[in-house]
C-alpha positions as a Markdown table, in Angstrom:
| # | Residue | x | y | z |
|---|---|---|---|---|
| 1 | Met | 0.0 | 0.0 | 0.0 |
| 2 | Ile | 1.1 | 3.5 | -0.7 |
| 3 | Ala | 0.3 | 4.4 | 2.9 |
| 4 | Tyr | 3.1 | 2.1 | 4.1 |
| 5 | Ala | 5.5 | 3.7 | 1.7 |
| 6 | Arg | 4.6 | 7.1 | 3.0 |
| 7 | Lys | 4.7 | 6.0 | 6.6 |
| 8 | Thr | 8.1 | 4.4 | 6.3 |
| 9 | Gly | 9.7 | 6.7 | 3.8 |
| 10 | Lys | 10.8 | 3.7 | 1.7 |
| 11 | Pro | 9.9 | 3.2 | -1.9 |
| 12 | Cys | 7.4 | 0.4 | -2.8 |
| 13 | Arg | 10.3 | -1.7 | -4.2 |
| 14 | Tyr | 11.8 | -1.9 | -0.7 |
| 15 | Cys | 9.1 | -4.4 | 0.2 |
| 16 | His | 7.9 | -5.6 | -3.2 |
| 17 | Val | 9.7 | -7.4 | -6.0 |
| 18 | Ser | 7.7 | -5.3 | -8.5 |
| 19 | Ile | 9.1 | -1.7 | -8.9 |
| 20 | Gly | 5.6 | -0.3 | -8.7 |
| 21 | Gly | 4.7 | -2.3 | -5.6 |
| 22 | Gly | 2.1 | -4.9 | -4.9 |
| 23 | Gly | 2.4 | -8.7 | -5.4 |
| 24 | Lys | 5.4 | -10.8 | -4.3 |
| 25 | Leu | 7.4 | -9.5 | -1.3 |
| 26 | Thr | 11.1 | -9.1 | -0.9 |
| 27 | Lys | 12.9 | -10.4 | 2.2 |
| 28 | Ala | 12.6 | -7.0 | 3.7 |
| 29 | Gly | 8.8 | -7.0 | 2.9 |
| 30 | Lys | 8.3 | -10.3 | 4.6 |
| 31 | Lys | 10.1 | -9.1 | 7.7 |
| 32 | Phe | 8.0 | -5.9 | 7.7 |
| 33 | Arg | 4.8 | -8.0 | 7.6 |
| 34 | Glu | 6.1 | -10.4 | 10.3 |
| 35 | Asp | 6.9 | -7.4 | 12.6 |
| 36 | Gly | 3.3 | -6.2 | 12.4 |
| 37 | Tyr | 4.0 | -3.6 | 9.7 |
| 38 | Ile | 6.5 | -1.8 | 11.8 |
| 39 | Leu | 9.9 | -1.0 | 10.2 |
| 40 | Arg | 12.6 | -2.2 | 12.5 |
| 41 | Glu | 16.0 | -1.3 | 11.1 |
| 42 | Pro | 19.1 | -1.7 | 13.3 |
| 43 | Ala | 20.3 | 1.5 | 14.9 |
| 44 | His | 23.6 | 1.0 | 13.2 |
| 45 | Ser | 22.2 | 0.7 | 9.7 |
| 46 | Arg | 23.4 | 4.2 | 8.7 |
| 47 | Leu | 26.6 | 4.2 | 10.7 |
| 48 | Pro | 28.9 | 2.5 | 8.1 |
| 49 | Trp | 28.3 | 5.3 | 5.5 |
| 50 | Arg | 29.2 | 7.9 | 8.1 |
| 51 | Ile | 32.4 | 6.0 | 8.8 |
| 52 | Val | 33.2 | 5.7 | 5.1 |
| 53 | Leu | 32.6 | 9.4 | 4.5 |
| 54 | Ser | 34.6 | 10.5 | 7.4 |
| 55 | Gly | 37.4 | 8.1 | 6.4 |
| 56 | Cys | 37.4 | 9.5 | 2.8 |
| 57 | Ala | 37.5 | 13.1 | 4.2 |
| 58 | Gly | 40.5 | 12.2 | 6.4 |
| 59 | Ile | 42.3 | 10.6 | 3.4 |
| 60 | Leu | 41.6 | 13.7 | 1.3 |
| 61 | Val | 43.0 | 16.0 | 4.0 |
| 62 | Leu | 46.1 | 13.8 | 4.5 |
| 63 | Thr | 46.7 | 13.6 | 0.7 |
| 64 | Ala | 46.4 | 17.4 | 0.4 |
| 65 | Gly | 48.9 | 17.8 | 3.3 |
| 66 | Phe | 51.4 | 15.5 | 1.7 |
| 67 | Ile | 51.1 | 17.2 | -1.7 |
| 68 | Leu | 51.7 | 20.6 | 0.0 |
| 69 | Leu | 54.6 | 19.3 | 2.0 |
| 70 | Trp | 56.2 | 17.7 | -1.1 |
| 71 | Arg | 55.8 | 20.9 | -3.2 |
| 72 | Arg | 57.4 | 22.9 | -0.4 |
| 73 | Lys | 60.4 | 20.5 | -0.1 |
| 74 | Lys | 60.7 | 20.4 | -3.9 |
| 75 | Gly | 60.7 | 24.2 | -4.1 |
| 76 | Ala | 63.3 | 24.4 | -1.3 |
| 77 | Arg | 65.6 | 22.0 | -3.2 |
| 78 | Glu | 65.2 | 23.9 | -6.5 |
| 79 | Ser | 66.0 | 27.3 | -4.9 |
| 80 | Ser | 69.1 | 26.0 | -3.2 |
| 81 | Lys | 70.6 | 24.8 | -6.5 |
């Protein structure tokens, strides 16, 4: 039902095999039905993406720092020649 999609914020295809919804249920749809139509996602379900994004940001900062340090050292070597 569209009401469940609105209630949970999930698209119909989250619970149904058909993109438009209705009919055969996915594994998540069967679980949703078994739980009394209450969406029970683990609290940590969004945590991995936050960790990945913060890790990528950290790598980006470190890479930029190494590039700046390398350029500074390279410039110092060239000016001492």
